[in-house]
FIPA-911942 format. One record per residue (C-alpha): residue in three letters; residue number from 1; z, y, x. Coordinates in nm, 4 decimals. Example, Ala and Ser with C-alpha at 12.3 -4.5 7.8 and 13.67 -1.06 7.14 Angstrom:
// residues 2
+---------+-----+----------+----------+----------+
: residuo : num :        Z :        Y :        X :
+---------+-----+----------+----------+----------+
:     ALA :   1 :   0.7800 :  -0.4500 :   1.2300 :
:     SER :   2 :   0.7140 :  -0.1060 :   1.3670 :
+---------+-----+----------+----------+----------+
This chain:
// residues 248
+---------+-----+----------+----------+----------+
: residuo : num :        Z :        Y :        X :
+---------+-----+----------+----------+----------+
:     UNK :   1 :  10.6351 :  15.6921 :   9.7189 :
:     UNK :   2 :  10.6989 :  15.3633 :   9.8950 :
:     UNK :   3 :  10.5228 :  15.0498 :  10.0089 :
:     UNK :   4 :  10.5931 :  14.7237 :  10.1938 :
:     UNK :   5 :  10.3262 :  14.5498 :  10.4036 :
:     UNK :   6 :  10.2733 :  14.3288 :  10.7069 :
:     UNK :   7 :  10.1939 :  14.5633 :  10.9944 :
:     UNK :   8 :  10.1122 :  14.5662 :  11.3637 :
:     UNK :   9 :  10.3152 :  14.7890 :  11.5939 :
:     UNK :  10 :  10.0804 :  15.0180 :  11.7877 :
:     UNK :  11 :  10.3467 :  15.2327 :  11.9541 :
:     UNK :  12 :  10.6997 :  15.3634 :  11.9147 :
:     UNK :  13 :  10.7952 :  15.7003 :  12.0618 :
:     UNK :  14 :  11.1475 :  15.8298 :  12.1017 :
:     UNK :  15 :  11.2727 :  16.0761 :  11.8400 :
:     UNK :  16 :  11.6030 :  16.2271 :  11.9400 :
:     UNK :  17 :  11.8531 :  16.0100 :  12.1213 :
:     UNK :  18 :  11.8542 :  15.7007 :  11.9029 :
:     UNK :  19 :  11.5560 :  15.7043 :  11.6670 :
:     UNK :  20 :  11.1843 :  15.6278 :  11.7008 :
:     UNK :  21 :  10.8612 :  15.7342 :  11.5388 :
:     UNK :  22 :  10.6587 :  15.4189 :  11.4960 :
:     UNK :  23 :  10.2791 :  15.4013 :  11.4712 :
:     UNK :  24 :  10.1764 :  15.1087 :  11.2494 :
:     UNK :  25 :   9.8487 :  14.9450 :  11.1538 :
:     UNK :  26 :   9.8282 :  14.7860 :  10.8091 :
:     UNK :  27 :   9.5379 :  14.6046 :  10.6445 :
:     UNK :  28 :   9.5185 :  14.8067 :  10.3233 :
:     UNK :  29 :   9.6554 :  15.1461 :  10.4303 :
:     UNK :  30 :   9.5293 :  15.1776 :  10.7849 :
:     UNK :  31 :   9.7233 :  15.3536 :  11.0557 :
:     UNK :  32 :  10.0553 :  15.4937 :  10.9345 :
:     UNK :  33 :  10.3544 :  15.6596 :  11.1010 :
:     UNK :  34 :  10.7216 :  15.6586 :  11.0058 :
:     UNK :  35 :  11.0687 :  15.7361 :  11.1362 :
:     UNK :  36 :  11.2759 :  15.4303 :  11.2254 :
:     UNK :  37 :  11.6438 :  15.5166 :  11.2441 :
:     UNK :  38 :  11.8083 :  15.3451 :  11.5379 :
:     UNK :  39 :  11.4645 :  15.2489 :  11.6666 :
:     UNK :  40 :  11.5676 :  15.3024 :  12.0277 :
:     UNK :  41 :  11.8856 :  15.1003 :  11.9914 :
:     UNK :  42 :  11.9379 :  14.7556 :  12.1384 :
:     UNK :  43 :  11.8610 :  14.5679 :  11.8155 :
:     UNK :  44 :  11.5328 :  14.7352 :  11.7267 :
:     UNK :  45 :  11.3814 :  14.8421 :  12.0590 :
:     UNK :  46 :  11.2628 :  14.4888 :  12.1340 :
:     UNK :  47 :  11.1034 :  14.4623 :  11.7910 :
:     UNK :  48 :  10.9158 :  14.7924 :  11.8158 :
:     UNK :  49 :  10.6899 :  14.6697 :  12.0970 :
:     UNK :  50 :  10.3091 :  14.7024 :  12.0866 :
:     UNK :  51 :  10.1378 :  14.4048 :  11.9274 :
:     UNK :  52 :  10.4382 :  14.2720 :  11.7391 :
:     UNK :  53 :  10.3734 :  14.1823 :  11.3756 :
:     UNK :  54 :  10.6390 :  14.3177 :  11.1405 :
:     UNK :  55 :  10.7176 :  14.3629 :  10.7742 :
:     UNK :  56 :  10.7286 :  14.7396 :  10.7303 :
:     UNK :  57 :  10.8864 :  14.9176 :  10.4354 :
:     UNK :  58 :  10.7882 :  15.2860 :  10.4227 :
:     UNK :  59 :  10.9408 :  15.5399 :  10.1906 :
:     UNK :  60 :  10.9144 :  15.9151 :  10.1365 :
:     UNK :  61 :  10.9654 :  16.1570 :   9.8515 :
:     UNK :  62 :  10.6079 :  16.2837 :   9.8957 :
:     UNK :  63 :  10.3110 :  16.0889 :  10.0320 :
:     UNK :  64 :  10.2281 :  16.3713 :  10.2736 :
:     UNK :  65 :  10.5647 :  16.3446 :  10.4494 :
:     UNK :  66 :  10.6303 :  16.1454 :  10.7663 :
:     UNK :  67 :  10.8622 :  15.9152 :  10.5746 :
:     UNK :  68 :  11.1207 :  15.6633 :  10.6891 :
:     UNK :  69 :  11.0378 :  15.3054 :  10.7820 :
:     UNK :  70 :  11.2511 :  14.9943 :  10.8024 :
:     UNK :  71 :  11.1181 :  14.7104 :  11.0125 :
:     UNK :  72 :  11.1663 :  14.3340 :  11.0140 :
:     UNK :  73 :  11.0046 :  14.1118 :  11.2758 :
:     UNK :  74 :  10.7475 :  13.8586 :  11.1533 :
:     UNK :  75 :  10.5945 :  13.7511 :  11.4857 :
:     UNK :  76 :  10.6889 :  13.8720 :  11.8328 :
:     UNK :  77 :  10.4007 :  13.8830 :  12.0789 :
:     UNK :  78 :  10.4854 :  14.1323 :  12.3529 :
:     UNK :  79 :  10.7924 :  13.9475 :  12.4795 :
:     UNK :  80 :  10.6053 :  13.6175 :  12.5014 :
:     UNK :  81 :  10.3505 :  13.7751 :  12.7383 :
:     UNK :  82 :  10.5941 :  13.9309 :  12.9860 :
:     UNK :  83 :  10.5047 :  13.6674 :  13.2451 :
:     UNK :  84 :  10.1298 :  13.7148 :  13.1863 :
:     UNK :  85 :  10.0428 :  14.0644 :  13.3142 :
:     UNK :  86 :   9.6690 :  14.0524 :  13.2333 :
:     UNK :  87 :   9.7289 :  13.9302 :  12.8779 :
:     UNK :  88 :  10.0057 :  14.1832 :  12.8246 :
:     UNK :  89 :   9.7769 :  14.4560 :  12.9600 :
:     UNK :  90 :   9.5091 :  14.3537 :  12.7087 :
:     UNK :  91 :   9.7552 :  14.3592 :  12.4190 :
:     UNK :  92 :   9.8877 :  14.7027 :  12.5148 :
:     UNK :  93 :   9.5330 :  14.8306 :  12.5743 :
:     UNK :  94 :   9.4173 :  14.7284 :  12.2264 :
:     UNK :  95 :   9.7193 :  14.8900 :  12.0617 :
:     UNK :  96 :   9.6745 :  15.2146 :  12.2558 :
:     UNK :  97 :   9.3003 :  15.2212 :  12.1857 :
:     UNK :  98 :   9.3487 :  15.1665 :  11.8120 :
:     UNK :  99 :   9.6131 :  15.4396 :  11.8015 :
:     UNK : 100 :   9.3751 :  15.6767 :  11.9801 :
:     UNK : 101 :   9.0641 :  15.5984 :  11.7748 :
:     UNK : 102 :   9.1747 :  15.5265 :  11.4193 :
:     UNK : 103 :   9.2392 :  15.8179 :  11.1831 :
:     UNK : 104 :   9.5708 :  15.8162 :  11.0011 :
:     UNK : 105 :   9.5984 :  15.6751 :  10.6491 :
:     UNK : 106 :   9.2436 :  15.5416 :  10.6297 :
:     UNK : 107 :   9.2074 :  15.1698 :  10.5599 :
:     UNK : 108 :   9.0128 :  14.9585 :  10.8096 :
:     UNK : 109 :   9.0934 :  14.6001 :  10.7055 :
:     UNK : 110 :   8.8285 :  14.4461 :  10.9323 :
:     UNK : 111 :   8.9868 :  14.6135 :  11.2345 :
:     UNK : 112 :   9.3313 :  14.4896 :  11.1319 :
:     UNK : 113 :   9.2042 :  14.1325 :  11.0956 :
:     UNK : 114 :   9.0166 :  14.1477 :  11.4267 :
:     UNK : 115 :   9.3214 :  14.2803 :  11.6109 :
:     UNK : 116 :   9.5463 :  14.0121 :  11.4616 :
:     UNK : 117 :   9.2985 :  13.7381 :  11.5550 :
:     UNK : 118 :   9.2680 :  13.8729 :  11.9083 :
:     UNK : 119 :   9.6443 :  13.8864 :  11.9551 :
:     UNK : 120 :   9.6639 :  13.5249 :  11.8392 :
:     UNK : 121 :   9.3960 :  13.4366 :  12.0960 :
:     UNK : 122 :   9.5974 :  13.6032 :  12.3716 :
:     UNK : 123 :   9.8894 :  13.3790 :  12.2819 :
:     UNK : 124 :   9.6835 :  13.0660 :  12.3550 :
:     UNK : 125 :   9.7912 :  12.9670 :  12.7054 :
:     UNK : 126 :   9.4807 :  12.7517 :  12.7541 :
:     UNK : 127 :   9.2524 :  13.0566 :  12.7364 :
:     UNK : 128 :   9.1529 :  13.2299 :  13.0604 :
:     UNK : 129 :   9.0647 :  13.5984 :  13.0853 :
:     UNK : 130 :   8.6927 :  13.5134 :  13.0817 :
:     UNK : 131 :   8.7568 :  13.3357 :  12.7493 :
:     UNK : 132 :   8.9467 :  13.6114 :  12.5671 :
:     UNK : 133 :   8.7713 :  13.8974 :  12.7484 :
:     UNK : 134 :   8.4482 :  13.8668 :  12.5441 :
:     UNK : 135 :   8.6573 :  13.8618 :  12.2249 :
:     UNK : 136 :   8.8121 :  14.1910 :  12.3326 :
:     UNK : 137 :   8.4679 :  14.3432 :  12.3852 :
:     UNK : 138 :   8.3554 :  14.2205 :  12.0423 :
:     UNK : 139 :   8.6688 :  14.3674 :  11.8869 :
:     UNK : 140 :   8.5753 :  14.7066 :  12.0307 :
:     UNK : 141 :   8.2140 :  14.6704 :  11.9146 :
:     UNK : 142 :   8.3502 :  14.6061 :  11.5657 :
:     UNK : 143 :   8.5844 :  14.9039 :  11.5922 :
:     UNK : 144 :   8.2917 :  15.1293 :  11.6793 :
:     UNK : 145 :   8.0906 :  14.9954 :  11.3844 :
:     UNK : 146 :   8.3815 :  15.0427 :  11.1445 :
:     UNK : 147 :   8.4142 :  15.4051 :  11.2526 :
:     UNK : 148 :   8.0429 :  15.4798 :  11.2144 :
:     UNK : 149 :   7.9433 :  15.4413 :  11.5802 :
:     UNK : 150 :   7.7779 :  15.1010 :  11.5507 :
:     UNK : 151 :   7.5619 :  14.9693 :  11.8345 :
:     UNK : 152 :   7.2182 :  14.8213 :  11.7584 :
:     UNK : 153 :   7.1786 :  14.5265 :  11.9947 :
:     UNK : 154 :   6.9194 :  14.3213 :  11.8056 :
:     UNK : 155 :   6.5929 :  14.4519 :  11.9520 :
:     UNK : 156 :   6.4600 :  14.6800 :  12.2241 :
:     UNK : 157 :   6.4562 :  15.0407 :  12.1097 :
:     UNK : 158 :   6.1376 :  15.1103 :  12.3079 :
:     UNK : 159 :   5.9226 :  14.8030 :  12.2410 :
:     UNK : 160 :   6.0883 :  14.6046 :  11.9625 :
:     UNK : 161 :   6.1079 :  14.2840 :  12.1675 :
:     UNK : 162 :   6.4015 :  14.0552 :  12.0928 :
:     UNK : 163 :   6.4500 :  13.8927 :  12.4335 :
:     UNK : 164 :   6.5709 :  13.9985 :  12.7775 :
:     UNK : 165 :   6.7888 :  14.2776 :  12.6396 :
:     UNK : 166 :   6.9988 :  14.3966 :  12.9343 :
:     UNK : 167 :   7.0621 :  14.7668 :  12.8746 :
:     UNK : 168 :   7.1902 :  15.0048 :  12.6067 :
:     UNK : 169 :   7.0766 :  15.3639 :  12.5684 :
:     UNK : 170 :   7.3759 :  15.5992 :  12.6021 :
:     UNK : 171 :   7.2059 :  15.8407 :  12.3622 :
:     UNK : 172 :   7.1134 :  15.6098 :  12.0745 :
:     UNK : 173 :   7.3419 :  15.3097 :  12.1238 :
:     UNK : 174 :   7.0382 :  15.0815 :  12.0952 :
:     UNK : 175 :   6.9444 :  14.7906 :  12.3200 :
:     UNK : 176 :   6.6699 :  14.8205 :  12.5819 :
:     UNK : 177 :   6.4827 :  14.5334 :  12.7471 :
:     UNK : 178 :   6.4773 :  14.4774 :  13.1224 :
:     UNK : 179 :   6.1091 :  14.5706 :  13.1478 :
:     UNK : 180 :   6.1290 :  14.8851 :  12.9352 :
:     UNK : 181 :   6.4492 :  15.0019 :  13.0997 :
:     UNK : 182 :   6.3617 :  14.9316 :  13.4625 :
:     UNK : 183 :   6.2331 :  15.2849 :  13.5407 :
:     UNK : 184 :   6.5521 :  15.4349 :  13.3955 :
:     UNK : 185 :   6.8065 :  15.1644 :  13.4833 :
:     UNK : 186 :   7.0412 :  15.4072 :  13.6581 :
:     UNK : 187 :   7.0732 :  15.6078 :  13.3343 :
:     UNK : 188 :   7.1326 :  15.3134 :  13.1016 :
:     UNK : 189 :   7.4466 :  15.1148 :  13.0217 :
:     UNK : 190 :   7.4763 :  14.7421 :  13.1024 :
:     UNK : 191 :   7.4486 :  14.4984 :  12.8121 :
:     UNK : 192 :   7.6137 :  14.1599 :  12.8801 :
:     UNK : 193 :   7.4272 :  13.8584 :  12.7480 :
:     UNK : 194 :   7.7253 :  13.7318 :  12.5472 :
:     UNK : 195 :   7.6763 :  14.0256 :  12.3082 :
:     UNK : 196 :   7.3149 :  13.9348 :  12.2339 :
:     UNK : 197 :   7.3420 :  13.5574 :  12.1996 :
:     UNK : 198 :   7.1388 :  13.5125 :  12.5192 :
:     UNK : 199 :   7.4212 :  13.3839 :  12.7395 :
:     UNK : 200 :   7.3049 :  13.0766 :  12.9337 :
:     UNK : 201 :   7.5916 :  13.0089 :  13.1738 :
:     UNK : 202 :   7.9650 :  13.0709 :  13.2037 :
:     UNK : 203 :   8.0815 :  13.4214 :  13.1178 :
:     UNK : 204 :   8.2073 :  13.6016 :  13.4280 :
:     UNK : 205 :   8.4625 :  13.8755 :  13.4849 :
:     UNK : 206 :   8.1680 :  14.0995 :  13.5819 :
:     UNK : 207 :   8.0119 :  14.0425 :  13.2388 :
:     UNK : 208 :   8.3415 :  14.1276 :  13.0686 :
:     UNK : 209 :   8.3795 :  14.4446 :  13.2756 :
:     UNK : 210 :   8.0211 :  14.5417 :  13.1859 :
:     UNK : 211 :   8.1049 :  14.4906 :  12.8188 :
:     UNK : 212 :   8.4227 :  14.6982 :  12.8430 :
:     UNK : 213 :   8.2329 :  14.9696 :  13.0289 :
:     UNK : 214 :   7.9726 :  14.9728 :  12.7508 :
:     UNK : 215 :   8.2182 :  14.9960 :  12.4622 :
:     UNK : 216 :   8.4395 :  15.2327 :  12.6597 :
:     UNK : 217 :   8.1532 :  15.4795 :  12.6972 :
:     UNK : 218 :   8.1143 :  15.5115 :  12.3207 :
:     UNK : 219 :   8.4876 :  15.4937 :  12.2473 :
:     UNK : 220 :   8.5419 :  15.7762 :  12.4949 :
:     UNK : 221 :   8.2795 :  15.9827 :  12.3155 :
:     UNK : 222 :   8.4444 :  15.9053 :  11.9815 :
:     UNK : 223 :   8.7963 :  16.0094 :  12.0810 :
:     UNK : 224 :   8.6764 :  16.3217 :  12.2604 :
:     UNK : 225 :   8.4696 :  16.4324 :  11.9613 :
:     UNK : 226 :   8.7346 :  16.3435 :  11.7037 :
:     UNK : 227 :   9.0594 :  16.4110 :  11.8867 :
:     UNK : 228 :   8.9629 :  16.6055 :  12.2037 :
:     UNK : 229 :   9.1338 :  16.3580 :  12.4364 :
:     UNK : 230 :   9.0311 :  16.0770 :  12.6733 :
:     UNK : 231 :   9.0761 :  15.7061 :  12.6214 :
:     UNK : 232 :   9.4283 :  15.5822 :  12.6967 :
:     UNK : 233 :   9.5189 :  15.4996 :  13.0553 :
:     UNK : 234 :   9.6209 :  15.1505 :  12.9410 :
:     UNK : 235 :   9.2586 :  15.0718 :  12.8629 :
:     UNK : 236 :   9.1306 :  15.2234 :  13.1865 :
:     UNK : 237 :   9.3671 :  15.0022 :  13.3851 :
:     UNK : 238 :   9.2484 :  14.6897 :  13.2035 :
:     UNK : 239 :   8.8842 :  14.7777 :  13.2720 :
:     UNK : 240 :   8.9654 :  14.8305 :  13.6393 :
:     UNK : 241 :   9.1369 :  14.4910 :  13.6568 :
:     UNK : 242 :   8.8224 :  14.3180 :  13.5293 :
:     UNK : 243 :   8.6077 :  14.5249 :  13.7678 :
:     UNK : 244 :   8.8238 :  14.4229 :  14.0618 :
:     UNK : 245 :   8.8053 :  14.0572 :  13.9605 :
:     UNK : 246 :   8.4304 :  14.0783 :  13.9137 :
:     UNK : 247 :   8.3736 :  14.2137 :  14.2648 :
:     UNK : 248 :   8.6274 :  13.9919 :  14.4419 :
+---------+-----+----------+----------+----------+
């Protein structure tokens, strides 16, 4: 069996002295792994960086095998962000989170398209972190929905009201209004206004960190239930960076 598709590099781990096992995300085949011979050599190591878009050719005698992959660069992203630590952290965080959450060999085209669009946004030098941060949160909301953990943020779970939605129930994943949630506010998750269409002013780093905390709660539950492991440290560091900025 063999196929050739545009793919996003999620990770590349060393295999032996010179080779690499690459974790790819494709639009029609989902997350897929393959052995890249010479992947840790000088020519390929720079290509096999998280977030880079490549043309991947995968081949194996049987579909169930790991298979061998050959890689050609289509668009390099990681190298262009080396001087932008927050943007690079976001790119690496998304790749690590997708690798942790997505099952192997299960197509999630919407996730692929959202990740590609977000990486393109990160490459826009005119965008500040409070501009691309909300897009990152929305990407993770979409990831949760695609994996069957969708959040319901349209109306208050307790009263049905459509306005002043500021919390999310950690049990149901449904929005809760300020009035209904006030007695239990310390047990509810924050819901930033940019996720409900009720944003009235500039989006702040605090709002982005609240959004990442919200999605991170449910992503953590997902990976622990499905894979018995925590969210990647790369994502935790990005969340902490937004928290620090929001309290500065």
